[in-house]
VMD Tcl script that draws the C-alpha trace (Angstrom):
set ca {
  {-18.41 10.10 -5.48}
  {-15.10 11.85 -4.70}
  {-12.69 11.81 -7.63}
  {-9.47 13.70 -8.30}
  {-7.65 14.10 -11.59}
  {-3.97 13.63 -12.40}
  {-3.56 14.69 -16.02}
  {-5.93 12.33 -17.86}
  {-6.21 9.77 -15.02}
  {-9.31 9.87 -12.81}
  {-8.62 8.74 -9.24}
  {-11.12 7.62 -6.64}
  {-10.71 8.23 -2.92}
  {-12.80 7.73 0.20}
  {-12.71 9.89 3.32}
  {-13.62 9.05 6.93}
  {-13.28 10.83 10.24}
  {-13.33 14.53 11.02}
  {-11.29 16.89 8.84}
  {-10.24 18.65 12.06}
  {-8.06 15.63 12.91}
  {-4.58 14.89 11.54}
  {-4.82 13.74 7.90}
  {-3.62 10.21 7.21}
  {-3.59 8.66 3.76}
  {-4.00 4.87 3.52}
  {-2.57 3.21 0.40}
  {-2.87 -0.54 0.07}
  {-1.31 -3.51 -1.64}
  {-1.30 -4.27 -5.32}
  {-4.46 -6.21 -6.07}
  {-6.62 -4.41 -3.48}
  {-8.84 -1.33 -3.51}
  {-9.42 1.14 -0.68}
  {-11.65 -1.53 0.88}
  {-8.48 -3.32 2.02}
  {-8.59 -0.92 4.98}
  {-12.20 -1.65 5.99}
  {-11.25 -3.77 9.01}
  {-8.79 -1.20 10.34}
  {-11.08 1.76 9.74}
  {-13.03 1.41 12.98}
  {-9.81 1.62 14.97}
  {-8.39 4.63 13.13}
  {-11.21 6.98 12.22}
  {-11.70 8.28 15.76}
  {-8.19 9.77 15.76}
  {-7.53 10.75 12.14}
  {-8.96 12.28 9.01}
  {-8.54 9.24 6.79}
  {-8.10 9.32 3.02}
  {-8.23 5.85 1.48}
  {-7.32 5.79 -2.20}
  {-7.84 3.46 -5.12}
  {-4.46 3.30 -6.82}
  {-4.57 3.75 -10.59}
  {-5.57 0.42 -12.06}
  {-7.61 -0.53 -8.99}
  {-11.14 -0.09 -7.71}
  {-12.94 2.89 -9.21}
  {-9.80 4.63 -10.45}
  {-8.88 4.53 -14.12}
  {-6.86 1.56 -15.38}
  {-4.90 2.72 -18.43}
  {-3.17 0.09 -20.52}
  {0.61 -0.29 -20.52}
  {3.39 -0.19 -17.97}
  {3.14 2.08 -14.91}
  {5.94 3.70 -12.92}
  {6.01 4.33 -9.17}
  {6.67 8.06 -9.64}
  {3.29 8.39 -11.37}
  {1.54 6.45 -8.60}
  {3.13 8.82 -6.08}
  {2.00 11.82 -8.12}
  {-1.53 10.39 -7.99}
  {-1.43 10.65 -4.18}
  {-0.30 14.28 -4.39}
  {-3.07 15.03 -6.89}
  {-5.64 13.71 -4.43}
  {-4.08 15.70 -1.57}
  {-4.17 18.86 -3.70}
  {-7.78 18.17 -4.67}
  {-8.77 17.89 -1.00}
  {-6.69 20.93 -0.10}
  {-4.02 19.26 2.03}
  {-0.59 20.86 1.81}
  {0.86 18.38 4.33}
  {-0.28 14.95 5.48}
  {0.93 11.64 6.84}
  {0.72 8.40 4.88}
  {0.55 4.71 5.71}
  {1.33 2.45 2.77}
  {1.27 -1.35 2.73}
  {3.17 -3.43 0.16}
  {2.90 -1.44 -3.10}
  {1.49 1.31 -0.92}
  {4.73 1.19 1.05}
  {6.72 1.54 -2.16}
  {4.62 4.57 -3.13}
  {5.22 5.97 0.36}
  {8.99 5.59 -0.06}
  {8.85 7.37 -3.40}
  {6.89 10.26 -1.91}
  {9.24 10.55 1.06}
  {12.32 10.57 -1.18}
  {10.99 13.03 -3.76}
  {8.37 15.10 -1.90}
  {9.27 14.78 1.77}
  {8.30 18.40 2.40}
  {4.65 17.40 1.91}
  {4.76 14.71 4.59}
  {4.48 14.82 8.38}
  {5.09 11.15 9.19}
  {5.15 7.90 7.21}
  {4.37 4.27 7.92}
  {5.86 1.67 5.55}
  {4.15 -1.67 6.14}
  {5.02 -5.08 4.73}
  {7.15 -3.55 2.03}
  {10.71 -3.24 0.79}
  {13.08 -0.90 -1.01}
  {13.14 -3.56 -3.77}
  {10.85 -6.59 -4.13}
  {13.00 -8.86 -6.25}
  {13.48 -10.56 -8.66}
  {12.04 -8.20 -11.28}
  {11.48 -11.15 -13.62}
  {8.79 -12.50 -11.28}
  {6.78 -9.28 -11.66}
  {7.12 -9.37 -15.41}
  {5.88 -12.94 -15.37}
  {2.83 -11.97 -13.34}
  {2.07 -9.12 -15.71}
  {2.35 -11.42 -18.72}
  {0.09 -14.08 -17.16}
  {-2.78 -11.75 -16.25}
  {-2.60 -9.98 -19.59}
  {-2.99 -13.28 -21.40}
  {-5.05 -15.42 -18.98}
  {-6.82 -13.04 -16.59}
  {-6.76 -12.58 -12.82}
  {-7.99 -16.08 -11.95}
  {-4.75 -17.55 -13.30}
  {-2.77 -16.20 -10.33}
  {-5.45 -15.72 -7.65}
  {-4.56 -18.77 -5.54}
  {-0.86 -17.93 -5.58}
  {-1.51 -14.32 -4.64}
  {-3.84 -15.22 -1.76}
  {-1.13 -17.55 -0.40}
  {1.30 -14.64 -0.45}
  {-1.22 -12.15 0.93}
  {-2.28 -14.11 3.99}
  {-0.93 -16.64 6.46}
  {-2.18 -20.23 6.35}
  {-3.95 -19.59 9.64}
  {-5.94 -16.68 8.25}
  {-6.82 -18.36 4.96}
  {-8.08 -21.45 6.74}
  {-10.53 -19.33 8.71}
  {-12.10 -18.36 5.34}
  {-13.68 -15.25 6.80}
  {-16.09 -12.99 4.95}
  {-13.27 -10.44 4.71}
  {-10.97 -13.00 3.04}
  {-13.67 -14.01 0.58}
  {-14.40 -10.36 -0.25}
  {-10.75 -9.51 -0.93}
  {-10.33 -12.61 -3.08}
  {-13.46 -11.78 -5.09}
  {-12.35 -8.18 -5.52}
  {-9.00 -9.45 -6.77}
  {-10.72 -11.65 -9.35}
  {-12.74 -8.68 -10.59}
  {-9.71 -6.41 -11.11}
  {-8.94 -5.08 -14.57}
  {-5.87 -7.08 -15.71}
  {-4.50 -3.93 -17.36}
  {-4.40 -2.14 -14.02}
  {-2.88 -5.04 -12.13}
  {-0.24 -5.73 -14.76}
  {0.62 -2.04 -14.95}
  {1.31 -2.00 -11.21}
  {3.35 -5.21 -11.53}
  {5.71 -3.42 -13.88}
  {5.92 -0.45 -11.50}
  {7.11 -2.81 -8.75}
  {9.41 -4.55 -11.24}
  {11.28 -1.33 -11.95}
  {11.39 0.09 -8.41}
  {14.67 -0.14 -6.55}
  {15.32 2.39 -3.77}
  {18.13 0.54 -2.05}
  {20.59 3.30 -2.96}
  {18.22 6.20 -2.23}
  {16.01 5.22 0.70}
  {18.57 6.69 3.10}
  {17.48 10.11 1.83}
  {14.21 9.80 3.73}
  {14.22 12.22 6.66}
  {10.53 12.10 7.58}
  {9.76 10.32 10.90}
  {9.21 6.70 9.89}
  {7.57 3.59 11.30}
  {8.24 0.26 9.58}
  {5.75 -2.58 10.15}
  {6.49 -6.18 9.23}
  {4.75 -9.52 9.68}
  {6.35 -12.55 11.29}
  {4.34 -14.75 8.88}
  {4.94 -12.61 5.81}
  {6.45 -14.71 3.02}
  {6.28 -11.93 0.41}
  {8.36 -9.30 2.23}
  {9.73 -10.92 5.40}
  {11.53 -8.76 7.93}
  {14.94 -10.13 6.96}
  {16.00 -8.67 3.64}
  {13.11 -6.21 3.42}
  {11.86 -4.37 6.52}
  {15.26 -4.56 8.15}
  {16.82 -2.83 5.14}
  {14.38 0.04 5.53}
  {14.96 0.33 9.27}
  {18.73 0.31 8.84}
  {18.75 2.89 6.03}
  {16.23 5.44 7.33}
  {17.51 7.52 10.24}
  {15.68 6.84 13.52}
  {13.12 4.54 11.85}
  {11.24 2.29 14.25}
  {10.33 -1.33 13.53}
  {7.22 -3.13 14.79}
  {6.66 -6.82 14.01}
  {3.12 -8.18 14.02}
  {2.01 -11.81 14.16}
  {0.53 -11.75 10.67}
  {1.09 -12.38 7.00}
  {1.71 -9.87 4.22}
  {-1.58 -7.94 4.36}
  {-1.26 -7.42 8.08}
  {-3.82 -4.61 8.23}
  {-6.47 -7.19 7.32}
  {-5.20 -10.09 9.44}
  {-4.69 -8.12 12.68}
  {-6.42 -4.76 12.12}
  {-6.58 -3.88 15.81}
  {-2.87 -4.46 16.39}
  {-1.96 -2.76 13.11}
  {-4.03 0.30 14.03}
  {-2.55 0.38 17.53}
  {0.98 0.47 16.08}
  {0.02 3.26 13.67}
  {-1.80 5.31 16.31}
  {0.98 4.93 18.85}
  {3.54 6.15 16.33}
  {1.41 9.02 15.05}
  {0.79 10.29 18.58}
  {4.43 9.98 19.69}
}
mol new
graphics top color blue
foreach p $ca { graphics top sphere $p radius 0.5 }
foreach p [lrange $ca 0 end-1] q [lrange $ca 1 end] { graphics top cylinder $p $q radius 0.2 }
display resetview
């Protein structure tokens, strides 16, 4: 199994596609592992060298106890890139992955070719809501918030279909280590790039979902598009985890941007 190390944290990643193709990191939402990208993989691996990561606290990566910070999650991505031997790469981050992508672009933009920020925001407020989530899972476990999170992840239309993919993501969420999930909750709680996101100079695509109730275009994606010079915005007919709901359309938007 491929693992990288960032100080004392062991990080899992999965690779797909030929290493001769442009490298593209895929970093998913809080509450999901690298398997969040399974549906989109078939549409992307023919054009890119894909690196899907398990954020710390998720999947096969270590889940240390305590609060996390976004800067450390961004450093985890760089540790994986260094382990693979990639001095420069592009990254597509969704939700928390989009926050990590912003952090990388602000602090380490020289390592990045292009970025895609999907279903994300420079600040997912209010911070008290993230603290509440962290407190609940630490005391009562993942099942205590699973229904609420699935309602925010996916549109009513997608949930009602009750696909195998939906069931798998829900089950994976239930099996998460509460320490890892709560640690990432506090990272989101403390992240606010509204005064610094304008410093991003890397070519940027912003993706939003017309059915996204967690980070709707207004007040989230539009802030990113307005602040980042020459950023493009694509809206998809999907909920928050748009790469799962409409993987073909999501991949088409990413591929079109990457090849432009």
